[in-house]
C-alpha positions in Angstrom: -24.5 -49.4 -47.1 -22.0 -47.2 -45.2 -22.3 -47.4 -41.4 -21.3 -44.8 -38.7 -21.9 -47.3 -35.8 -18.2 -47.9 -34.9 -17.3 -44.3 -35.5 -19.9 -43.4 -32.9 -18.7 -46.1 -30.5 -15.2 -44.8 -30.7 -16.5 -41.4 -29.4 -17.3 -43.0 -26.0 -14.0 -41.6 -24.9 -15.4 -38.0 -25.2 -18.3 -38.5 -22.8 -17.1 -37.6 -19.3 -18.5 -39.2 -16.2 -19.1 -37.7 -12.8 -19.8 -34.3 -14.3 -21.3 -32.8 -11.2 -18.4 -33.8 -8.9 -14.8 -32.6 -8.6 -12.6 -35.4 -9.7 -8.9 -36.0 -9.0 -8.8 -38.4 -12.0 -11.4 -37.7 -14.8 -13.1 -40.8 -16.2 -14.8 -41.2 -19.6 -17.4 -43.7 -20.7 -14.9 -45.7 -22.7 -12.6 -46.2 -19.7 -15.6 -46.9 -17.5 -17.1 -49.5 -19.9 -13.8 -51.3 -20.1 -13.6 -51.5 -16.3 -17.3 -52.7 -16.1 -16.5 -55.4 -18.7 -13.6 -56.7 -16.6 -15.7 -56.6 -13.4 -18.8 -58.2 -15.1 -16.6 -61.0 -16.5 -15.1 -61.5 -13.0 -18.6 -61.6 -11.4 -19.8 -64.1 -14.0 -16.7 -66.3 -13.4 -17.2 -66.1 -9.6 -20.9 -66.9 -10.0 -20.1 -70.0 -12.1 -17.0 -71.3 -10.2 -18.1 -70.5 -6.6 -21.9 -70.6 -6.7 -22.9 -73.0 -9.5 -24.0 -70.4 -12.1 -24.1 -71.1 -15.8 -23.4 -67.6 -17.3 -21.3 -67.1 -20.4 -18.6 -64.8 -19.0 -17.7 -63.7 -22.6 -21.3 -62.7 -23.4 -21.5 -60.8 -20.0 -18.2 -58.9 -20.8 -19.4 -57.9 -24.3 -22.7 -56.7 -22.9 -20.8 -54.6 -20.4 -18.6 -53.1 -23.1 -21.7 -51.7 -24.7 -23.8 -51.0 -21.6 -23.5 -47.3 -21.8 -23.2 -47.0 -25.6 -26.4 -44.9 -25.8 -24.6 -42.2 -23.9 -22.7 -41.4 -27.1 -26.0 -39.8 -28.2 -27.5 -38.7 -24.9 -24.4 -37.8 -22.8 -24.0 -39.0 -19.2 -26.9 -37.9 -17.0 -25.7 -37.6 -13.4 -27.1 -40.2 -11.0 -28.7 -37.6 -8.6 -30.8 -36.3 -11.5 -31.4 -39.5 -13.4 -32.8 -41.3 -10.3 -34.3 -38.3 -8.5 -37.9 -39.4 -9.1 -39.7 -42.1 -11.1 -40.9 -39.8 -13.8 -37.4 -38.6 -14.6 -36.0 -42.2 -14.4 -38.7 -43.6 -16.7 -38.4 -40.7 -19.2 -34.6 -41.2 -19.3 -35.0 -45.0 -19.9 -37.2 -44.0 -22.9 -34.5 -41.7 -24.1 -31.9 -44.4 -23.7 -34.1 -46.9 -25.6 -34.5 -44.5 -28.5 -30.7 -43.9 -28.6 -30.0 -47.7 -28.5 -32.4 -48.1 -31.4 -30.8 -45.3 -33.4 -27.3 -46.9 -32.8 -28.6 -50.3 -33.8 -30.1 -49.0 -37.0 -26.7 -47.5 -38.0 -25.5 -51.1 -38.5 -26.1 -52.9 -41.7 -29.2 -55.1 -41.4 -27.2 -58.3 -41.4 -25.4 -57.3 -38.2 -28.4 -55.9 -36.3 -29.5 -59.3 -35.1 -26.2 -59.8 -33.4 -25.9 -56.3 -31.8 -29.5 -55.9 -30.9 -29.4 -58.1 -27.8 -26.0 -56.6 -26.8 -27.2 -53.0 -27.0 -30.5 -53.7 -25.2 -29.1 -56.3 -22.7 -32.2 -58.5 -23.3 -31.0 -61.4 -21.0 -32.2 -60.5 -17.5 -29.4 -62.5 -15.8 -26.7 -60.8 -17.9 -28.4 -57.4 -17.3 -28.2 -58.1 -13.5 -24.5 -58.9 -13.5 -23.7 -55.9 -15.7 -25.7 -53.6 -13.4 -23.8 -55.0 -10.4 -20.5 -54.6 -12.2 -21.5 -51.0 -13.1 -22.2 -50.3 -9.5 -18.9 -51.9 -8.4 -17.1 -49.7 -10.9 -18.7 -46.6 -9.3 -17.7 -47.8 -5.9 -14.1 -48.3 -7.0 -14.1 -44.8 -8.4 -15.4 -43.5 -5.1 -12.7 -45.4 -3.1 -10.0 -44.2 -5.5 -11.1 -40.6 -5.1 -11.2 -40.9 -1.3 -7.7 -42.4 -1.4 -6.6 -39.3 -3.2 -8.0 -37.1 -0.5 -11.2 -36.1 -2.4 -14.0 -36.1 0.2 -16.4 -35.1 -2.5 -17.0 -38.8 -3.0 -17.6 -39.8 0.7 -21.4 -39.8 0.6 -21.4 -41.5 -2.9 -19.1 -44.2 -1.5 -21.5 -45.0 1.4 -24.6 -45.0 -0.8 -22.9 -47.1 -3.5 -21.6 -49.7 -1.0 -25.1 -49.9 0.5 -26.6 -50.4 -2.9 -24.1 -53.2 -3.7 -24.9 -55.0 -0.4 -28.6 -54.6 -1.3 -28.2 -56.6 -4.4 -27.7 -59.7 -2.3 -25.7 -61.4 -5.0 -23.2 -63.9 -3.6 -20.7 -63.1 -6.3 -20.8 -59.4 -5.4 -20.3 -60.2 -1.7 -17.4 -62.5 -2.6 -15.8 -59.7 -4.7 -16.2 -57.1 -2.0 -14.7 -59.4 0.6 -11.9 -60.8 -1.5 -10.8 -57.9 -3.8 -12.2 -54.6 -2.6 -9.7 -53.7 0.1 -6.9 -53.7 -2.4 -8.3 -50.6 -4.1 -7.6 -48.6 -1.0 -3.9 -49.5 -1.1 -1.0 -47.6 -2.6 1.2 -49.2 -5.3 3.9 -50.0 -2.7 1.3 -51.5 -0.4 0.1 -53.9 -3.1 3.4 -55.6 -3.2 
């Protein structure tokens, strides 16, 4: 059996994010997924080392790498539309589930058991950390755009920060307090 799964995955770089907003630095789903994987791994490590968690940081990072894989087939729906009302949100979740299933069935049967839980994020604790990392990535994007003088992201930054604080996850609070200010600095200021 020939499989198109990894050829589709490599196309994540063609799906642009933040389509409704003017960007100083365009971002694609592949770049975003890498950043979310780094952040999710960090959140899992922080949860384990600082707060007594028992997450597998590697499993969390892998789930984050594939968290937006369905967008290869669906495109990136802008947040203001995707979350505008429950009917749209639920319909889009159904569309994502169909796309995840289609991607999964592109794999040879002997690999589907491994990739199924990754594509669907079936572990609720992993899903929670990946979602928090995804929101952190969005907040970092907002901060970087504001640093570049793009006020288009001002309201999104405030809403995203509020959402992060609303998670009430100690590892997210720790990350915000320990690492977040650095994203507002220039390269020279980081030294």
